[in-house]
C-alpha positions, -999 to 999 in steps of 0.1 A, spaced: -167 -652 270 -142 -667 242 -155 -637 221 -146 -615 244 -109 -631 253 -104 -628 213 -108 -589 214 -88 -587 244 -63 -606 226 -62 -586 194 -61 -552 216 -30 -563 235 -13 -575 201 -14 -542 185 -4 -524 223 30 -542 222 31 -537 182 67 -515 177 70 -506 141 110 -488 135 118 -469 101 151 -460 99 166 -437 70 197 -430 62 206 -410 31 242 -398 22 246 -378 -4 283 -366 -18 294 -342 -44 324 -332 -57 327 -304 -80 363 -297 -99 369 -267 -116 402 -265 -134 409 -231 -152 437 -225 -173 446 -194 -193 469 -190 -219 484 -154 -231 497 -147 -263 515 -114 -268 523 -104 -308 550 -80 -312 527 -50 -309 510 -47 -342 474 -60 -338 474 -70 -377 504 -91 -369 510 -123 -390 527 -159 -381 555 -147 -407 572 -120 -378 569 -89 -400 546 -60 -392 523 -65 -425 485 -76 -423 485 -109 -448 442 -106 -449 448 -96 -483 
């Protein structure tokens, strides 16, 4: 019958339908670390001030 033909056509369409899904994920991470070390040495007195003598100028 005509109704049976429609059911067959719908079934045939379902069987011939192909779905393809492609997912591509690209992640790029760049990390740059720069460390700068500065060493300052005075003339041996931990209380040295900027004028060069060994007196503590905190007073």
